[in-house]
C-alpha positions as CSV (number, residue, x, y, z in Angstrom):
1,X,-46.1,-12.7,-0.6
2,X,-44.1,-12.4,2.6
3,X,-42.8,-14.7,5.3
4,X,-45.1,-17.3,6.7
5,X,-47.1,-16.1,9.8
6,X,-45.6,-18.8,11.9
7,X,-42.1,-19.7,10.8
8,X,-42.0,-22.7,13.2
9,X,-45.1,-24.2,11.6
10,X,-43.0,-26.3,9.2
11,X,-41.0,-27.7,12.1
12,X,-44.0,-29.3,13.9
13,X,-43.6,-32.6,12.1
14,X,-39.9,-33.1,12.9
15,X,-40.6,-31.9,16.5
16,X,-43.3,-34.5,17.0
17,X,-41.1,-37.2,15.6
18,X,-38.2,-36.2,17.8
19,X,-40.4,-36.2,20.9
20,X,-41.7,-39.7,20.0
21,X,-38.2,-41.0,19.4
22,X,-37.1,-39.3,22.7
23,X,-40.0,-40.9,24.6
24,X,-39.2,-44.4,23.1
25,X,-35.5,-43.9,23.9
26,X,-36.2,-42.9,27.5
27,X,-38.4,-45.9,28.1
28,X,-35.8,-48.2,26.5
29,X,-33.0,-46.8,28.6
30,X,-35.0,-47.2,31.8
31,X,-36.2,-50.7,31.0
32,X,-32.7,-51.9,30.1
33,X,-30.8,-49.9,32.7
34,X,-28.5,-48.5,30.0
35,X,-25.7,-46.2,31.1
36,X,-26.3,-43.1,29.0
37,X,-27.0,-39.5,30.0
38,X,-30.1,-37.5,28.9
39,X,-27.8,-35.3,26.7
40,X,-26.3,-38.4,25.1
41,X,-29.8,-39.8,24.4
42,X,-30.8,-36.5,22.8
43,X,-27.7,-36.5,20.6
44,X,-28.4,-40.1,19.6
45,X,-32.0,-39.2,18.6
46,X,-30.8,-36.2,16.6
47,X,-28.2,-38.3,14.8
48,X,-30.8,-40.9,13.9
49,X,-33.2,-38.3,12.6
50,X,-30.4,-36.6,10.7
51,X,-29.3,-39.8,9.1
52,X,-32.8,-40.7,8.0
53,X,-33.3,-37.2,6.6
54,X,-30.0,-37.3,4.8
55,X,-30.9,-40.7,3.3
56,X,-34.3,-39.5,2.2
57,X,-32.9,-36.3,0.6
58,X,-29.7,-37.7,-0.9
59,X,-30.5,-41.2,-2.0
60,X,-31.8,-40.1,-5.4
61,X,-28.8,-38.1,-6.3
62,X,-26.1,-40.1,-4.6
63,X,-27.4,-43.7,-4.3
64,X,-23.9,-45.2,-3.9
65,X,-23.4,-43.3,-0.7
66,X,-26.2,-45.1,1.2
67,X,-26.8,-48.7,2.2
68,X,-29.2,-50.7,0.0
69,X,-32.7,-49.6,0.7
70,X,-33.9,-53.0,1.8
71,X,-31.3,-52.9,4.6
72,X,-31.1,-49.2,5.4
73,X,-33.8,-49.0,8.1
74,X,-32.6,-52.0,10.0
75,X,-29.0,-50.7,9.8
76,X,-29.8,-47.3,11.1
77,X,-31.9,-48.8,13.9
78,X,-29.1,-51.2,14.8
79,X,-26.5,-48.4,15.0
80,X,-28.8,-46.2,17.0
81,X,-29.3,-48.9,19.6
82,X,-25.6,-49.4,19.8
83,X,-25.1,-45.7,20.4
84,X,-27.5,-46.1,23.4
85,X,-25.4,-49.1,24.7
86,X,-27.5,-52.0,23.5
87,X,-24.6,-54.1,22.3
88,X,-25.6,-57.7,21.8
89,X,-27.5,-58.9,18.7
90,X,-30.3,-60.6,20.7
91,X,-31.0,-57.4,22.6
92,X,-31.0,-55.4,19.5
93,X,-33.5,-57.7,17.7
94,X,-35.7,-57.7,20.9
95,X,-35.6,-53.9,21.1
96,X,-36.6,-53.4,17.5
97,X,-39.4,-56.0,17.8
98,X,-40.6,-54.3,21.0
99,X,-40.7,-50.9,19.4
100,X,-42.7,-52.1,16.4
101,X,-45.2,-53.8,18.5
102,X,-46.2,-50.6,20.4
């Protein structure tokens, strides 16, 4: 067997997730008037996706390198929001609650 007919076929899932995250981030930045460039938004999205991927792939073999599972998602979300410029705890809680309600 040779190479797949469409080498990008396996990337569709991550591409869709990235676009959804980018759309959410764009709405959040506009709603809150955050001072961040489109390039910085894209980098923040890539960093969040990379962190989640690394956690999913590495947790089994290096569990001590990652935050406790029960707190990991909230921790990654909190730091992602801080990268965007959401810096007070009440706004972070509100942004997370708003995103889960949509």
